[in-house]
DRENPA-356004 format. One record per residue: x negated, z, y negated of N, C-alpha, C, CB in turn; residue in three letters. Coordinates in nm, 2 decimals. Glycine has a CB too. Layout:
BEGIN
+--------+--------+--------+--------+--------+--------+--------+--------+--------+--------+--------+--------+-------+
:     nx :     nz :     ny :    cax :    caz :    cay :     cx :     cz :     cy :    cbx :    cbz :    cby : gulum :
+--------+--------+--------+--------+--------+--------+--------+--------+--------+--------+--------+--------+-------+
:      X :      Z :      Y :      X :      Z :      Y :      X :      Z :      Y :      X :      Z :      Y :   ALA :
...
+--------+--------+--------+--------+--------+--------+--------+--------+--------+--------+--------+--------+-------+
END
This chain:
BEGIN
+--------+--------+--------+--------+--------+--------+--------+--------+--------+--------+--------+--------+-------+
:     nx :     nz :     ny :    cax :    caz :    cay :     cx :     cz :     cy :    cbx :    cbz :    cby : gulum :
+--------+--------+--------+--------+--------+--------+--------+--------+--------+--------+--------+--------+-------+
:   0.82 :  -0.35 :  -0.51 :   0.70 :  -0.28 :  -0.51 :   0.61 :  -0.33 :  -0.63 :   0.62 :  -0.28 :  -0.38 :   MET :
:   0.55 :  -0.24 :  -0.69 :   0.47 :  -0.27 :  -0.80 :   0.35 :  -0.18 :  -0.81 :   0.54 :  -0.27 :  -0.94 :   ARG :
:   0.23 :  -0.24 :  -0.82 :   0.11 :  -0.16 :  -0.83 :   0.08 :  -0.12 :  -0.98 :  -0.01 :  -0.23 :  -0.77 :   LEU :
:   0.02 :   0.00 :  -1.00 :  -0.02 :   0.03 :  -1.13 :  -0.14 :  -0.05 :  -1.17 :  -0.05 :   0.19 :  -1.14 :   THR :
:  -0.17 :  -0.05 :  -1.30 :  -0.28 :  -0.12 :  -1.36 :  -0.41 :  -0.06 :  -1.30 :  -0.28 :  -0.12 :  -1.51 :   LEU :
:  -0.40 :   0.07 :  -1.28 :  -0.52 :   0.15 :  -1.22 :  -0.56 :   0.09 :  -1.09 :  -0.49 :   0.30 :  -1.21 :   HIS :
:  -0.46 :   0.07 :  -1.00 :  -0.48 :   0.01 :  -0.87 :  -0.53 :  -0.13 :  -0.88 :  -0.36 :   0.02 :  -0.78 :   THR :
:  -0.47 :  -0.21 :  -0.97 :  -0.51 :  -0.35 :  -0.99 :  -0.66 :  -0.35 :  -1.03 :  -0.42 :  -0.42 :  -1.10 :   ASP :
:  -0.70 :  -0.27 :  -1.12 :  -0.84 :  -0.27 :  -1.16 :  -0.93 :  -0.22 :  -1.05 :  -0.86 :  -0.17 :  -1.28 :   TYR :
:  -0.88 :  -0.13 :  -0.97 :  -0.96 :  -0.08 :  -0.85 :  -0.99 :  -0.20 :  -0.76 :  -0.89 :   0.03 :  -0.78 :   ALA :
:  -0.88 :  -0.27 :  -0.73 :  -0.90 :  -0.38 :  -0.63 :  -0.99 :  -0.49 :  -0.69 :  -0.77 :  -0.45 :  -0.60 :   LEU :
:  -0.98 :  -0.52 :  -0.82 :  -1.07 :  -0.62 :  -0.89 :  -1.21 :  -0.57 :  -0.88 :  -1.02 :  -0.64 :  -1.03 :   ARG :
:  -1.23 :  -0.44 :  -0.91 :  -1.37 :  -0.38 :  -0.91 :  -1.43 :  -0.39 :  -0.77 :  -1.37 :  -0.24 :  -0.96 :   LEU :
:  -1.35 :  -0.36 :  -0.67 :  -1.40 :  -0.37 :  -0.54 :  -1.44 :  -0.51 :  -0.50 :  -1.30 :  -0.31 :  -0.44 :   LEU :
:  -1.35 :  -0.60 :  -0.54 :  -1.38 :  -0.74 :  -0.51 :  -1.51 :  -0.79 :  -0.57 :  -1.26 :  -0.83 :  -0.55 :   MET :
:  -1.53 :  -0.75 :  -0.70 :  -1.65 :  -0.78 :  -0.77 :  -1.78 :  -0.72 :  -0.69 :  -1.65 :  -0.73 :  -0.91 :   HIS :
:  -1.77 :  -0.60 :  -0.65 :  -1.88 :  -0.54 :  -0.58 :  -1.90 :  -0.61 :  -0.44 :  -1.85 :  -0.39 :  -0.55 :   LEU :
:  -1.79 :  -0.65 :  -0.38 :  -1.81 :  -0.72 :  -0.25 :  -1.87 :  -0.85 :  -0.27 :  -1.67 :  -0.74 :  -0.19 :   ALA :
:  -1.86 :  -0.91 :  -0.39 :  -1.93 :  -1.04 :  -0.41 :  -2.08 :  -1.03 :  -0.44 :  -1.86 :  -1.11 :  -0.53 :   LEU :
:  -2.12 :  -0.90 :  -0.46 :  -2.26 :  -0.88 :  -0.50 :  -2.32 :  -0.76 :  -0.42 :  -2.28 :  -0.85 :  -0.65 :   ALA :
:  -2.31 :  -0.77 :  -0.28 :  -2.35 :  -0.65 :  -0.20 :  -2.50 :  -0.62 :  -0.21 :  -2.30 :  -0.67 :  -0.06 :   PRO :
:  -2.58 :  -0.71 :  -0.25 :  -2.72 :  -0.69 :  -0.25 :  -2.78 :  -0.62 :  -0.37 :  -2.79 :  -0.83 :  -0.24 :   GLU :
:  -2.69 :  -0.59 :  -0.46 :  -2.74 :  -0.52 :  -0.58 :  -2.63 :  -0.42 :  -0.64 :  -2.78 :  -0.62 :  -0.69 :   ARG :
:  -2.68 :  -0.34 :  -0.73 :  -2.59 :  -0.25 :  -0.81 :  -2.53 :  -0.33 :  -0.92 :  -2.66 :  -0.12 :  -0.86 :   ARG :
:  -2.40 :  -0.30 :  -0.95 :  -2.33 :  -0.37 :  -1.05 :  -2.29 :  -0.26 :  -1.15 :  -2.20 :  -0.44 :  -0.99 :   VAL :
:  -2.29 :  -0.30 :  -1.28 :  -2.26 :  -0.20 :  -1.39 :  -2.11 :  -0.22 :  -1.43 :  -2.35 :  -0.23 :  -1.51 :   THR :
:  -2.06 :  -0.11 :  -1.48 :  -1.93 :  -0.11 :  -1.54 :  -1.92 :  -0.22 :  -1.65 :  -1.89 :   0.03 :  -1.60 :   ILE :
:  -2.02 :  -0.23 :  -1.73 :  -2.02 :  -0.33 :  -1.84 :  -2.00 :  -0.47 :  -1.78 :  -2.14 :  -0.32 :  -1.92 :   ALA :
:  -2.07 :  -0.50 :  -1.67 :  -2.07 :  -0.63 :  -1.61 :  -1.93 :  -0.66 :  -1.56 :  -2.17 :  -0.64 :  -1.50 :   GLU :
:  -1.87 :  -0.57 :  -1.49 :  -1.73 :  -0.59 :  -1.44 :  -1.63 :  -0.59 :  -1.55 :  -1.69 :  -0.48 :  -1.34 :   VAL :
:  -1.65 :  -0.51 :  -1.65 :  -1.56 :  -0.51 :  -1.77 :  -1.56 :  -0.64 :  -1.84 :  -1.60 :  -0.39 :  -1.86 :   SER :
:  -1.68 :  -0.69 :  -1.86 :  -1.69 :  -0.82 :  -1.93 :  -1.63 :  -0.94 :  -1.84 :  -1.84 :  -0.85 :  -1.96 :   ASP :
:  -1.66 :  -0.93 :  -1.71 :  -1.61 :  -1.04 :  -1.62 :  -1.46 :  -1.05 :  -1.62 :  -1.66 :  -1.01 :  -1.48 :   ALA :
:  -1.39 :  -0.93 :  -1.62 :  -1.24 :  -0.93 :  -1.62 :  -1.18 :  -0.91 :  -1.75 :  -1.20 :  -0.82 :  -1.52 :   PHE :
:  -1.26 :  -0.89 :  -1.86 :  -1.20 :  -0.86 :  -1.99 :  -1.11 :  -0.74 :  -1.99 :  -1.13 :  -0.98 :  -2.05 :   ALA :
:  -1.16 :  -0.63 :  -1.93 :  -1.08 :  -0.51 :  -1.93 :  -1.16 :  -0.39 :  -1.99 :  -1.03 :  -0.47 :  -1.78 :   ILE :
:  -1.09 :  -0.29 :  -2.02 :  -1.15 :  -0.17 :  -2.09 :  -1.26 :  -0.10 :  -2.01 :  -1.04 :  -0.07 :  -2.13 :   SER :
:  -1.37 :  -0.08 :  -2.07 :  -1.48 :  -0.01 :  -2.00 :  -1.44 :   0.14 :  -1.97 :  -1.61 :  -0.01 :  -2.08 :   ARG :
:  -1.37 :   0.20 :  -2.06 :  -1.33 :   0.34 :  -2.04 :  -1.23 :   0.35 :  -1.92 :  -1.26 :   0.39 :  -2.17 :   ASN :
:  -1.14 :   0.26 :  -1.92 :  -1.04 :   0.26 :  -1.81 :  -1.11 :   0.23 :  -1.67 :  -0.93 :   0.15 :  -1.83 :   HIS :
:  -1.20 :   0.13 :  -1.68 :  -1.28 :   0.10 :  -1.56 :  -1.37 :   0.21 :  -1.51 :  -1.36 :  -0.03 :  -1.58 :   LEU :
:  -1.42 :   0.29 :  -1.60 :  -1.50 :   0.40 :  -1.57 :  -1.42 :   0.50 :  -1.49 :  -1.56 :   0.47 :  -1.69 :   THR :
:  -1.30 :   0.53 :  -1.53 :  -1.21 :   0.62 :  -1.46 :  -1.18 :   0.57 :  -1.32 :  -1.08 :   0.64 :  -1.54 :   LYS :
:  -1.15 :   0.44 :  -1.32 :  -1.12 :   0.37 :  -1.19 :  -1.24 :   0.39 :  -1.09 :  -1.09 :   0.22 :  -1.21 :   VAL :
:  -1.36 :   0.36 :  -1.14 :  -1.48 :   0.37 :  -1.06 :  -1.50 :   0.52 :  -1.01 :  -1.61 :   0.33 :  -1.14 :   ALA :
:  -1.47 :   0.61 :  -1.10 :  -1.48 :   0.75 :  -1.06 :  -1.39 :   0.79 :  -0.94 :  -1.45 :   0.84 :  -1.18 :   HIS :
:  -1.26 :   0.74 :  -0.95 :  -1.17 :   0.76 :  -0.85 :  -1.21 :   0.69 :  -0.72 :  -1.03 :   0.71 :  -0.89 :   GLU :
:  -1.26 :   0.57 :  -0.73 :  -1.30 :   0.50 :  -0.61 :  -1.42 :   0.57 :  -0.55 :  -1.35 :   0.36 :  -0.65 :   LEU :
:  -1.51 :   0.63 :  -0.63 :  -1.62 :   0.71 :  -0.57 :  -1.57 :   0.84 :  -0.50 :  -1.71 :   0.75 :  -0.69 :   GLY :
:  -1.47 :   0.91 :  -0.56 :  -1.42 :   1.03 :  -0.50 :  -1.35 :   0.99 :  -0.37 :  -1.32 :   1.10 :  -0.60 :   LYS :
:  -1.29 :   0.88 :  -0.36 :  -1.22 :   0.83 :  -0.24 :  -1.31 :   0.78 :  -0.13 :  -1.11 :   0.73 :  -0.28 :   ALA :
:  -1.44 :   0.76 :  -0.17 :  -1.53 :   0.72 :  -0.07 :  -1.55 :   0.56 :  -0.05 :  -1.50 :   0.77 :   0.06 :   GLY :
:  -1.50 :   0.49 :  -0.15 :  -1.51 :   0.34 :  -0.15 :  -1.63 :   0.29 :  -0.22 :  -1.39 :   0.28 :  -0.21 :   PHE :
:  -1.68 :   0.37 :  -0.32 :  -1.79 :   0.32 :  -0.40 :  -1.90 :   0.43 :  -0.41 :  -1.74 :   0.29 :  -0.54 :   VAL :
:  -2.02 :   0.39 :  -0.42 :  -2.13 :   0.48 :  -0.44 :  -2.18 :   0.45 :  -0.59 :  -2.25 :   0.46 :  -0.35 :   GLU :
:  -2.20 :   0.56 :  -0.66 :  -2.24 :   0.55 :  -0.80 :  -2.38 :   0.61 :  -0.82 :  -2.14 :   0.61 :  -0.89 :   THR :
:  -2.46 :   0.55 :  -0.91 :  -2.59 :   0.60 :  -0.94 :  -2.60 :   0.59 :  -1.10 :  -2.70 :   0.52 :  -0.87 :   LEU :
:  -2.62 :   0.70 :  -1.16 :  -2.63 :   0.71 :  -1.30 :  -2.77 :   0.68 :  -1.35 :  -2.59 :   0.84 :  -1.36 :   ARG :
:  -2.79 :   0.65 :  -1.48 :  -2.92 :   0.63 :  -1.54 :  -2.97 :   0.49 :  -1.53 :  -3.01 :   0.73 :  -1.48 :   GLY :
:  -3.10 :   0.48 :  -1.57 :  -3.17 :   0.35 :  -1.56 :  -3.17 :   0.30 :  -1.42 :  -3.31 :   0.37 :  -1.62 :   ARG :
:  -3.13 :   0.17 :  -1.41 :  -3.13 :   0.11 :  -1.28 :  -3.00 :   0.15 :  -1.20 :  -3.25 :   0.15 :  -1.20 :   GLY :
:  -2.91 :   0.23 :  -1.26 :  -2.79 :   0.27 :  -1.19 :  -2.69 :   0.17 :  -1.18 :  -2.74 :   0.39 :  -1.26 :   GLY :
:  -2.57 :   0.21 :  -1.13 :  -2.46 :   0.11 :  -1.12 :  -2.38 :   0.15 :  -1.00 :  -2.51 :  -0.03 :  -1.11 :   GLY :
:  -2.30 :   0.06 :  -0.96 :  -2.21 :   0.08 :  -0.85 :  -2.23 :  -0.02 :  -0.73 :  -2.06 :   0.06 :  -0.90 :   LEU :
:  -2.20 :   0.03 :  -0.61 :  -2.20 :  -0.06 :  -0.50 :  -2.10 :  -0.01 :  -0.40 :  -2.34 :  -0.08 :  -0.44 :   ARG :
:  -2.06 :  -0.09 :  -0.30 :  -1.97 :  -0.04 :  -0.20 :  -2.03 :   0.06 :  -0.12 :  -1.92 :  -0.16 :  -0.11 :   LEU :
:  -1.95 :   0.16 :  -0.08 :  -2.00 :   0.27 :   0.00 :  -2.01 :   0.23 :   0.15 :  -1.91 :   0.39 :  -0.01 :   ALA :
:  -1.94 :   0.13 :   0.19 :  -1.95 :   0.07 :   0.32 :  -1.92 :  -0.08 :   0.32 :  -1.85 :   0.15 :   0.42 :   ARG :
:  -1.94 :  -0.15 :   0.42 :  -1.92 :  -0.29 :   0.42 :  -1.77 :  -0.33 :   0.38 :  -1.95 :  -0.35 :   0.55 :   PRO :
:  -1.76 :  -0.44 :   0.31 :  -1.63 :  -0.48 :   0.27 :  -1.53 :  -0.50 :   0.39 :  -1.64 :  -0.61 :   0.19 :   ALA :
:  -1.59 :  -0.54 :   0.50 :  -1.50 :  -0.57 :   0.62 :  -1.45 :  -0.44 :   0.68 :  -1.59 :  -0.64 :   0.72 :   GLU :
:  -1.49 :  -0.32 :   0.63 :  -1.45 :  -0.19 :   0.68 :  -1.35 :  -0.12 :   0.58 :  -1.56 :  -0.10 :   0.71 :   GLU :
:  -1.32 :  -0.19 :   0.47 :  -1.24 :  -0.13 :   0.37 :  -1.10 :  -0.20 :   0.37 :  -1.30 :  -0.14 :   0.23 :   ILE :
:  -1.00 :  -0.12 :   0.42 :  -0.87 :  -0.18 :   0.42 :  -0.80 :  -0.18 :   0.29 :  -0.78 :  -0.10 :   0.53 :   LEU :
:  -0.74 :  -0.29 :   0.25 :  -0.67 :  -0.29 :   0.12 :  -0.56 :  -0.19 :   0.11 :  -0.60 :  -0.44 :   0.10 :   VAL :
:  -0.49 :  -0.16 :   0.22 :  -0.39 :  -0.06 :   0.23 :  -0.44 :   0.08 :   0.19 :  -0.32 :  -0.05 :   0.36 :   GLY :
:  -0.56 :   0.11 :   0.24 :  -0.63 :   0.24 :   0.22 :  -0.66 :   0.25 :   0.07 :  -0.75 :   0.26 :   0.30 :   ASP :
:  -0.70 :   0.15 :   0.01 :  -0.73 :   0.15 :  -0.14 :  -0.61 :   0.17 :  -0.22 :  -0.80 :   0.02 :  -0.18 :   VAL :
:  -0.50 :   0.10 :  -0.18 :  -0.38 :   0.12 :  -0.25 :  -0.32 :   0.26 :  -0.24 :  -0.27 :   0.02 :  -0.20 :   VAL :
:  -0.33 :   0.31 :  -0.12 :  -0.28 :   0.45 :  -0.10 :  -0.36 :   0.55 :  -0.18 :  -0.28 :   0.49 :   0.05 :   ARG :
:  -0.49 :   0.53 :  -0.19 :  -0.58 :   0.62 :  -0.26 :  -0.56 :   0.61 :  -0.41 :  -0.73 :   0.59 :  -0.23 :   ALA :
:  -0.53 :   0.50 :  -0.46 :  -0.52 :   0.48 :  -0.61 :  -0.38 :   0.50 :  -0.66 :  -0.56 :   0.34 :  -0.64 :   MET :
:  -0.28 :   0.48 :  -0.59 :  -0.14 :   0.50 :  -0.64 :  -0.11 :   0.65 :  -0.64 :  -0.04 :   0.42 :  -0.55 :   GLU :
:  -0.04 :   0.70 :  -0.74 :  -0.01 :   0.84 :  -0.75 :   0.10 :   0.87 :  -0.65 :   0.03 :   0.87 :  -0.89 :   GLU :
:   0.20 :   0.78 :  -0.64 :   0.31 :   0.81 :  -0.54 :   0.38 :   0.68 :  -0.51 :   0.41 :   0.91 :  -0.60 :   ASP :
:   0.46 :   0.69 :  -0.41 :   0.54 :   0.57 :  -0.37 :   0.69 :   0.60 :  -0.37 :   0.50 :   0.53 :  -0.22 :   PHE :
:   0.73 :   0.69 :  -0.47 :   0.87 :   0.72 :  -0.49 :   0.93 :   0.60 :  -0.57 :   0.89 :   0.85 :  -0.56 :   ARG :
:   0.97 :   0.50 :  -0.50 :   1.02 :   0.38 :  -0.57 :   1.17 :   0.40 :  -0.61 :   1.01 :   0.26 :  -0.48 :   ILE :
:   1.24 :   0.50 :  -0.56 :   1.37 :   0.53 :  -0.61 :   1.38 :   0.69 :  -0.61 :   1.48 :   0.47 :  -0.51 :   VAL :
:   1.48 :   0.73 :  -0.68 :   1.49 :   0.88 :  -0.71 :   1.50 :   0.96 :  -0.58 :   1.61 :   0.90 :  -0.79 :   GLU :
:   1.57 :   0.90 :  -0.48 :   1.60 :   0.98 :  -0.36 :   1.47 :   1.00 :  -0.27 :   1.70 :   0.92 :  -0.27 :   CYS :
:   1.36 :   0.93 :  -0.30 :   1.24 :   0.95 :  -0.23 :   1.17 :   1.08 :  -0.27 :   1.14 :   0.83 :  -0.25 :   PHE :
:   1.22 :   1.14 :  -0.37 :   1.16 :   1.27 :  -0.42 :   1.27 :   1.38 :  -0.39 :   1.13 :   1.26 :  -0.58 :   ASP :
:   1.25 :   1.45 :  -0.29 :   1.34 :   1.55 :  -0.24 :   1.37 :   1.66 :  -0.35 :   1.30 :   1.62 :  -0.12 :   ARG :
:   1.27 :   1.69 :  -0.43 :   1.28 :   1.80 :  -0.53 :   1.36 :   1.75 :  -0.65 :   1.14 :   1.85 :  -0.57 :   GLU :
:   1.34 :   1.63 :  -0.69 :   1.41 :   1.58 :  -0.81 :   1.53 :   1.49 :  -0.79 :   1.31 :   1.50 :  -0.89 :   ALA :
:   1.56 :   1.47 :  -0.66 :   1.68 :   1.38 :  -0.63 :   1.81 :   1.44 :  -0.67 :   1.68 :   1.36 :  -0.48 :   ASN :
:   1.88 :   1.37 :  -0.76 :   2.01 :   1.42 :  -0.81 :   2.11 :   1.31 :  -0.78 :   2.01 :   1.45 :  -0.95 :   GLU :
:   2.08 :   1.21 :  -0.70 :   2.17 :   1.10 :  -0.67 :   2.29 :   1.15 :  -0.59 :   2.10 :   0.99 :  -0.59 :   CYS :
:   2.41 :   1.13 :  -0.64 :   2.53 :   1.18 :  -0.58 :   2.57 :   1.11 :  -0.45 :   2.64 :   1.17 :  -0.68 :   CYS :
:   2.51 :   0.99 :  -0.42 :   2.55 :   0.92 :  -0.30 :   2.44 :   0.94 :  -0.19 :   2.57 :   0.78 :  -0.33 :   ILE :
:   2.34 :   1.01 :  -0.22 :   2.22 :   1.03 :  -0.13 :   2.27 :   1.07 :   0.01 :   2.13 :   1.13 :  -0.18 :   ALA :
:   2.36 :   1.16 :   0.03 :   2.40 :   1.20 :   0.17 :   2.46 :   1.08 :   0.25 :   2.49 :   1.31 :   0.17 :   PRO :
:   2.52 :   0.98 :   0.19 :   2.58 :   0.87 :   0.26 :   2.51 :   0.74 :   0.24 :   2.72 :   0.86 :   0.22 :   ALA :
:   2.41 :   0.74 :   0.17 :   2.34 :   0.61 :   0.13 :   2.25 :   0.56 :   0.23 :   2.27 :   0.62 :  -0.01 :   CYS :
:   2.25 :   0.43 :   0.26 :   2.16 :   0.37 :   0.36 :   2.05 :   0.30 :   0.29 :   2.24 :   0.27 :   0.45 :   ARG :
:   2.05 :   0.29 :   0.16 :   1.95 :   0.22 :   0.08 :   1.82 :   0.28 :   0.10 :   1.99 :   0.21 :  -0.07 :   LEU :
:   1.81 :   0.42 :   0.10 :   1.68 :   0.49 :   0.11 :   1.61 :   0.44 :   0.24 :   1.70 :   0.64 :   0.11 :   LYS :
:   1.68 :   0.44 :   0.35 :   1.61 :   0.40 :   0.48 :   1.56 :   0.25 :   0.47 :   1.71 :   0.41 :   0.59 :   ARG :
:   1.64 :   0.17 :   0.41 :   1.60 :   0.03 :   0.40 :   1.48 :   0.01 :   0.31 :   1.72 :  -0.06 :   0.34 :   LEU :
:   1.48 :   0.08 :   0.20 :   1.36 :   0.08 :   0.11 :   1.24 :   0.14 :   0.17 :   1.39 :   0.15 :  -0.02 :   LEU :
:   1.26 :   0.25 :   0.25 :   1.14 :   0.31 :   0.32 :   1.09 :   0.21 :   0.42 :   1.19 :   0.44 :   0.39 :   LYS :
:   1.17 :   0.13 :   0.49 :   1.13 :   0.03 :   0.59 :   1.05 :  -0.08 :   0.51 :   1.24 :  -0.03 :   0.67 :   GLU :
:   1.10 :  -0.12 :   0.40 :   1.03 :  -0.22 :   0.32 :   0.90 :  -0.17 :   0.27 :   1.12 :  -0.26 :   0.20 :   ALA :
:   0.89 :  -0.05 :   0.23 :   0.76 :   0.01 :   0.18 :   0.66 :   0.02 :   0.30 :   0.78 :   0.15 :   0.12 :   LEU :
:   0.71 :   0.06 :   0.41 :   0.62 :   0.07 :   0.53 :   0.57 :  -0.07 :   0.57 :   0.70 :   0.14 :   0.65 :   ASP :
:   0.66 :  -0.17 :   0.57 :   0.62 :  -0.31 :   0.60 :   0.52 :  -0.36 :   0.50 :   0.74 :  -0.40 :   0.61 :   ALA :
:   0.54 :  -0.33 :   0.37 :   0.45 :  -0.38 :   0.27 :   0.31 :  -0.32 :   0.29 :   0.50 :  -0.34 :   0.13 :   TRP :
:   0.30 :  -0.19 :   0.32 :   0.18 :  -0.12 :   0.34 :   0.11 :  -0.17 :   0.47 :   0.19 :   0.03 :   0.35 :   LEU :
:   0.19 :  -0.20 :   0.57 :   0.14 :  -0.25 :   0.70 :   0.07 :  -0.39 :   0.67 :   0.25 :  -0.27 :   0.80 :   ALA :
:   0.13 :  -0.47 :   0.59 :   0.06 :  -0.60 :   0.55 :  -0.07 :  -0.58 :   0.48 :   0.16 :  -0.69 :   0.46 :   VAL :
:  -0.07 :  -0.48 :   0.39 :  -0.20 :  -0.45 :   0.32 :  -0.30 :  -0.39 :   0.42 :  -0.17 :  -0.35 :   0.21 :   LEU :
:  -0.25 :  -0.32 :   0.52 :  -0.34 :  -0.26 :   0.62 :  -0.40 :  -0.37 :   0.71 :  -0.27 :  -0.16 :   0.70 :   ASP :
:  -0.34 :  -0.48 :   0.71 :  -0.39 :  -0.59 :   0.79 :  -0.50 :  -0.68 :   0.72 :  -0.28 :  -0.68 :   0.83 :   GLY :
:  -0.53 :  -0.64 :   0.60 :  -0.64 :  -0.71 :   0.53 :  -0.75 :  -0.62 :   0.48 :  -0.57 :  -0.79 :   0.41 :   ALA :
:  -0.87 :  -0.67 :   0.49 :  -0.98 :  -0.59 :   0.44 :  -1.03 :  -0.65 :   0.31 :  -1.10 :  -0.60 :   0.54 :   THR :
:  -1.11 :  -0.58 :   0.24 :  -1.18 :  -0.63 :   0.12 :  -1.26 :  -0.75 :   0.15 :  -1.27 :  -0.52 :   0.06 :   LEU :
:  -1.32 :  -0.75 :   0.27 :  -1.39 :  -0.87 :   0.31 :  -1.30 :  -1.00 :   0.32 :  -1.46 :  -0.85 :   0.45 :   GLY :
:  -1.18 :  -0.98 :   0.36 :  -1.09 :  -1.09 :   0.37 :  -1.06 :  -1.15 :   0.23 :  -0.95 :  -1.05 :   0.43 :   ASP :
:  -1.05 :  -1.06 :   0.13 :  -1.02 :  -1.10 :  -0.01 :  -1.14 :  -1.18 :  -0.07 :  -1.00 :  -0.98 :  -0.10 :   LEU :
:  -1.26 :  -1.17 :  -0.02 :  -1.37 :  -1.24 :  -0.08 :  -1.43 :  -1.33 :   0.03 :  -1.48 :  -1.14 :  -0.13 :   VAL :
:  -1.35 :  -1.37 :   0.13 :  -1.41 :  -1.45 :   0.24 :  -1.45 :  -1.59 :   0.19 :  -1.30 :  -1.47 :   0.35 :   ALA :
:  -1.39 :  -1.64 :   0.09 :  -1.43 :  -1.77 :   0.03 :  -1.49 :  -1.74 :  -0.11 :  -1.31 :  -1.88 :   0.02 :   ASN :
:  -1.61 :  -1.70 :  -0.12 :  -1.67 :  -1.64 :  -0.24 :  -1.69 :  -1.74 :  -0.35 :  -1.79 :  -1.57 :  -0.21 :   PRO :
:  -1.72 :  -1.86 :  -0.32 :  -1.76 :  -1.96 :  -0.42 :  -1.67 :  -1.97 :  -0.55 :  -1.77 :  -2.10 :  -0.36 :   ARG :
:  -1.54 :  -1.99 :  -0.53 :  -1.45 :  -1.99 :  -0.65 :  -1.45 :  -1.86 :  -0.73 :  -1.31 :  -2.03 :  -0.60 :   PRO :
:  -1.45 :  -1.75 :  -0.66 :  -1.45 :  -1.62 :  -0.73 :  -1.58 :  -1.60 :  -0.80 :  -1.43 :  -1.51 :  -0.63 :   LEU :
:  -1.69 :  -1.64 :  -0.74 :  -1.82 :  -1.62 :  -0.81 :  -1.82 :  -1.71 :  -0.93 :  -1.93 :  -1.66 :  -0.71 :   ARG :
:  -1.77 :  -1.83 :  -0.92 :  -1.77 :  -1.92 :  -1.04 :  -1.68 :  -1.87 :  -1.15 :  -1.72 :  -2.06 :  -0.99 :   ARG :
:  -1.56 :  -1.82 :  -1.12 :  -1.48 :  -1.76 :  -1.22 :  -1.53 :  -1.64 :  -1.28 :  -1.34 :  -1.73 :  -1.16 :   LEU :
:  -1.61 :  -1.56 :  -1.21 :  -1.67 :  -1.44 :  -1.26 :  -1.81 :  -1.46 :  -1.32 :  -1.67 :  -1.33 :  -1.16 :   LEU :
:  -1.85 :  -1.58 :  -1.31 :  -1.99 :  -1.62 :  -1.36 :  -2.10 :  -1.54 :  -1.29 :  -2.00 :  -1.59 :  -1.51 :   ALA :
:  -2.08 :  -1.53 :  -1.16 :  -2.18 :  -1.47 :  -1.07 :  -2.27 :  -1.57 :  -1.01 :  -2.12 :  -1.38 :  -0.96 :   LEU :
:  -2.39 :  -1.54 :  -0.99 :  -2.49 :  -1.63 :  -0.93 :  -2.46 :  -1.64 :  -0.78 :  -2.63 :  -1.59 :  -0.95 :   ALA :
:  -2.49 :  -1.75 :  -0.72 :  -2.47 :  -1.77 :  -0.58 :  -2.36 :  -1.85 :  -0.55 :  -2.46 :  -1.64 :  -0.51 :   GLY :
+--------+--------+--------+--------+--------+--------+--------+--------+--------+--------+--------+--------+-------+
END
């Protein structure tokens, strides 16, 4: 299993917001902290807003903040919202599957079980769990507190 960069950035952005729940955070601040593209991060923030994880406010005094407490945001939900698909092999796509062994292959079932188990582990963790020990993260991101 591999996450896209889009999902990786989404999780990092959410962690950053969870470390500063008392204020709005700017795209520039997160971009600088992680040394990632502001343009890409803007797209990520937009998607997180559409998915209901982030509230955005434009203009002077604007920024981002979590739409709900970090303890209520499941990592698995974020991953499902950000990833385009989970077709990890050709046969997961019924329309495009041209694998000649698909009718007799047991690999698909095994991979589906692995994917389900992977997502179940992610569902067992919240954003709050990821920032439960904030001091090292705050230090690495140069955040006060």
